[in-house]
C-alpha positions as CSV (number, residue, x, y, z in Angstrom):
1,M,-10.6,39.7,76.3
2,A,-9.9,37.0,73.6
3,Q,-12.5,34.8,72.3
4,D,-12.5,31.3,73.5
5,H,-13.0,29.5,70.2
6,Y,-9.8,27.3,70.5
7,N,-12.2,24.3,71.1
8,E,-13.3,24.3,67.4
9,Y,-9.5,23.6,66.6
10,I,-8.4,21.4,69.2
11,G,-10.5,18.1,68.8
12,K,-10.3,14.6,70.5
13,K,-8.4,13.1,67.5
14,Y,-5.6,15.8,67.8
15,V,-5.2,15.3,71.7
16,G,-4.8,11.8,71.3
17,F,-2.1,12.4,68.5
18,S,-0.3,14.8,70.6
19,I,-0.5,12.5,73.7
20,V,1.0,9.6,71.6
21,L,3.7,12.0,70.1
22,A,4.5,13.2,73.7
23,L,4.9,9.6,74.9
24,V,7.4,9.1,72.2
25,F,9.3,12.3,72.8
26,W,9.4,11.1,76.6
27,A,10.8,7.6,75.8
28,C,13.4,9.3,73.2
29,F,14.4,11.9,76.1
30,T,14.7,9.5,78.7
31,R,17.4,7.3,76.6
32,L,18.9,10.4,75.6
33,L,19.4,11.6,79.5
34,L,20.3,8.2,80.8
35,P,24.3,8.9,80.3
36,F,23.9,12.0,82.1
37,V,22.3,11.0,85.4
38,P,25.4,10.3,88.0
39,T,24.5,7.2,89.3
40,D,25.9,3.5,89.4
41,D,22.4,1.8,89.7
42,P,20.5,1.6,86.4
43,S,17.0,1.6,87.9
44,W,17.7,4.9,89.7
45,G,19.5,5.9,86.4
46,Y,16.2,5.2,84.5
47,F,14.0,6.7,87.2
48,F,15.7,10.2,87.3
49,A,16.1,10.2,83.4
50,G,12.6,9.6,83.1
51,F,11.5,12.1,85.7
52,T,13.6,14.9,84.0
53,A,12.2,13.8,80.6
54,L,8.7,14.3,82.0
55,C,9.3,18.1,82.6
56,L,10.6,18.4,79.1
57,T,7.9,16.3,77.7
58,G,5.2,18.6,79.5
59,V,6.8,21.6,77.7
60,F,6.6,19.7,74.6
61,Y,3.0,18.9,74.6
62,I,2.0,22.5,75.7
63,A,4.2,24.1,72.8
64,S,2.6,21.5,70.3
65,H,-0.9,22.9,71.5
66,M,0.2,26.3,71.1
67,F,1.8,25.9,67.5
68,R,-1.4,24.3,66.7
69,L,-3.5,27.0,67.7
70,V,-1.5,29.8,66.0
71,L,-1.2,27.8,62.6
72,Q,-5.1,27.5,62.5
73,E,-5.5,31.0,63.5
74,H,-3.0,32.0,60.8
75,R,-4.8,29.9,58.4
76,K,-8.1,31.4,59.3
77,A,-6.7,34.9,58.8
78,Q,-5.3,34.2,55.6
79,Q,-8.6,32.6,54.4
80,E,-10.6,35.8,55.5
81,R,-8.1,38.0,53.8
82,G,-8.3,36.2,50.4
83,S,-12.2,35.9,50.6
């Protein structure tokens, strides 16, 4: 079983930064997906584009945390090999 030492890498500062980054990602993808929604009503278009972008944002949020953990583990392994 893997050790649960990931809490030392993911702090409150990084979680806050990743939430802000995810909100920016959500806003960009909502605007990007808006022309692909088949509706004439703009409010329904924004609703469905935002709802679709929400799923993509969740994947982005989880992937950013995974990347952060892998990067920190890689740096830690390089420091241990070098020392």
